[in-house]
N, C-alpha and C positions, 0 to 999 in steps of 0.2 A: 456301232460303236459294240464290239467285242469282251468280254471280262472273259480275260486266259491265266492259267495261273502259270508263271514259267519259274526258271531257273534264279531271277530275283524276288518272286510271289507272287500277288496280284497285278495284274497288269488291266489296261483294257486296247485295241487297236482299232485305228479308225482314227475317222473325220474329226479333227482335237485340235487337241489343246499344240501348243506351237507350231507344228506341222503335220498335213492330212496322216500319213504313214510314224509318227511320234511315239510310242507308248508311254500309257500315263498309267506310274503306278502307282502306289498305295501309299509308299514313301514317300512320291510329290505328289498326290492327294493329302494327304496329311500335315502339310505343311503346315503356318501363322501362313491365312488367307490378310497380306498386305495388302490390293490391286489399288487402292488408294493414296497411302503413301508415296507407292513404287511411282507412280504417274506422270508425282510433285515433282519427283529427282529425273525421272524423268524429260519432265520438262528444259530443268534447267539442263541436263547436259546439252538438247540438243540444239542447245542459246549458244552450246559452246563448241559449239561444228569448228572443227577446226578449216581454217581459208585458204588454199594457195597462196594466196599474198602475203601468208604472214610467217613463211619458212622462205630459208636459203632456197634450200633444193630441190626440185622436183619428192627424192625418195624421201626427204627429212617432211615432207609434207606428209607422201604417202607411210608413212612409216606413224606418224602421229594420224588420220584418217584413222589407221586400221583398226588403234591401239581407241579408239573414240565408237567408232563404230561394234567393235565387240564386245566393251561396255554398255555400250544400247542396246545390242541382240540380250543381253546377260538380262537385265532388266528389265527387258521388251518380255523376255520367256516368262520372270520370273513371277511379272502381275497375277496369269494361269494360275501361280501354287497354291493350296489351299483350296482350287476347287475344279470338277467331273468334270468333262462336254455332259450337252445333254442331247440340241441337238444344232443341225445344220441354220440358219435362217434362207443362207441366202446372199448374194453377191459378197459374201468370206466374213456376211454377221454367225455369232452363234448363242446356246444358249448357254453357260453356265448354272454348277449352285454348287456354294459353298456351304464347304467339308466343317471345317474351320472360323473356332472365334469370332464374336460372335454375330454374329450372320452364316453363320453354318444355319445351315438349311434355307436358306434369300438365294436367289432366281440372278441374276446377271446376267447381260448383257457386253459382247465383246467386241462393242463396236468401232472394234480399231483400223478400219480399212475404210470410215471416214472422218480419223484422226478425232474420235470421240471418247476411247480407251473405252472402258472396262469401265460396267454404270449397272448400277443394282432397279429391279423393274421396283419393286416395290411391294413383290410374291412370295411369296414360298411356293414350299416343293407341292403342294396339295391340290392351292388353287393353281399353280401353270401345270402340271400334270391336264388336271380338268382338261381346261382353257385349250388344250391341243387339243386330245381325246376330240374333242369337242369338234374343232378346227378340221381333224384330219378324216371326220363321220363326213361333215359337213362336205368336206371337197373329194372322197371317196364313190357321196351319189352322185354329183353332177356328173 
């Protein structure tokens, strides 16, 4: 991930938040971190996914599903607000550092590919970074 100064301020490019080519702006990282609250909303919305049998026509169903999907994606992506991407763990999992609120400086794992949401690791940046350096050093020596 590379920080760059763009026309709209600092942003980070590379693998990370929302999708791999999306820039993470300082504004996005400065928003409130509310991943846990948004997960509750996502769970509720997921239970309300439209079913084609509930609509009189295919067009009505497609329209309802598109609106449902847009809201779901909006909340899904918003879970990453207030955090910056630190590294890929493999299989689509990532480490994030919270930048705002009571969890500021804490490392959370994005485990959404396993349907587990974004979860706290219980570590702050310093211990997480030292562990990462030690693990990387061991891998390089192998």
